[in-house]
C-alpha positions, 0 to 999 in steps of 0.5 A: 236530477239534481241532488242539493239541499237536505235529503228530505228536501231532495225526496219531497222535489222527487215525488213532487217531479214524479206527481207531475210527470204522471200528470202529464202523461194522462189522457187528455192532459197537457202543460196548461192542464197539469199548470191548472192542477197545481193551481187548484190543489196547491202541488202536483201530489196533491192533485195526483191524490184528490178525489175523482170528482174533484180532479174530473172537474179540472182534468175531465173524467178520462183523466180522473180515471187514468190516474190508477193506471199502473202502466203510467207509474211504471213508465214514470219510474222507468223515465226518472231511473233513466234519467238519473243513469244519464245524469240529466237534470230536470228543471220545474216551472218555478225553480231558479233555473227555469229559463225566464222567458219560456214563462212568456209563452201561453203554455210554458212547459212544466219541466225540462230535461237537460243533458250537457252544459245546463248553463246554456239556458241562461244564455238566449240564443238565435234559433236557425230553422228550417225545412228538413227537406232543403236545397244544398244552398239552404244546408250551406247557408245554415252551416255558415251561420251556425258556425259564425254564430258559435264563433261569436259565442252566441248559442245556436238553438235548432231542433236537430231534424234533417236539413236546416237543423242539423245543419245548423248544428254542425256549423257550431260543433264545427267550432266547438262553439255552443249550441242547443237541440230542442227535441220532440222525443226523450232527451236519451235518444237522437232523432232522426237516428241517422244524426246519432254522432251529431247528437253525441257532438251537441252533448259534448259542446252544448245542451240538449233540451226535452220536455218529455220523459227519457223513452218517449217517442218523437210523435207528431204532435210533439213537434209543435210543442218542441217548436214553442220551447226553441222559440222561448230560447231564443232572442232571434229567430232566422229561417233559412228556408221553407215551403208553404207547409213547414213547421218552421213556420210554427216556431215564427208564430211563437217567436211572432207571439213573443215579440222577437225579430224574425229574419228570413233568407230570400230564395229563388221565386219560382222555388217550392222550398223557398215559398213560406221563407219568402212568404215571410219577407212579403209579410215583413220579416227581416231579409238576411241577405249577409252573414257578416251584416246580420252577425254585426246587427245580433253581436255588434260591428266588432265581432265581424268584419265592417267590410265584408269584401275583404272576408272570404265567406265559407261554404259554396259562397267562397267556391263562387268567389274562387271560380271568379278569380279568373274572370266572368263566367257564365252562371251555368259554368258556375253552377257546373263547377259548383255541382248546383243547379243554377237557380241555387248559384243565381241565389247565392250570386245575388247575395254576393252581388247585395254585398257587393262582392260580385257584379253581373256582366252582359249575357248572364256572366258574373265577375268579381266587383271592384 
């Protein structure tokens, strides 16, 4: 927590933050109820010490009775000590440093815990999201997209999850570019644990954000809350790949409520992993068929080559172009050389064909264009 200002101001702010965290930890209380309590009583501290009758009229009897639970107070004190130990910043709703776009959410978080480059909150990024159980093709696209955005100085915003999220962050940190990870648990822990190294890389080059106290477990109902913050910190949302019930679609719902542009990467029409993202295209999302063209729209023509056929792409797309340098090859052979399934290979070839890099020859054979 920042210690700027007079000591009395610092102590008063710490008391208010402690009260906000206590209110949010009460049963049946969420961000909207916390804001209502602050509005009715004038501050979180005043709400915390209001009479049981008046408090219950706003937040309910269960929450009113839980205010005296010593376990809640102990967890809040432990969280504040942990935040101070790790050098976290705490930004409260109403602070000058609170991201203004989060105010457009139906239920903006009352406070945020920050680790890393907090100045990135002032730069609206691009959210790159998708399924945890994604295809190799989706991981490749997410990595290349994260890399391109970070190289252009655009923060890559995602949730550090397995699959698409992790790939997008990796693309960003490979370039030592900006990336923002929004967590559904405390900002003191990597989740999943297998992303511990990636978590440290994000802390080194970017920012970790959470509205949950340090020590908070990654509970299922935290992730829809995480997704609204993810959308609120972005100017555009890209869904790389999503199944019919993917949590990435929750981020899209919030993005649409905020009036943001939503892009989706087209996928094979018969692949369940792409059912949700393809449905977005049917519902009016913008198709992302070229990373170069997308970057030109997001950053401007000067940020990328105006002639995508002259730029060798990264990842599997670049390997396809290398494989085709010797002449036309059947799609099965291309898939074999890349170690991908035929459906994913066809999707990549279709992408390259749209970009004018590849053309189809008779008999499901492909060659370099022109």
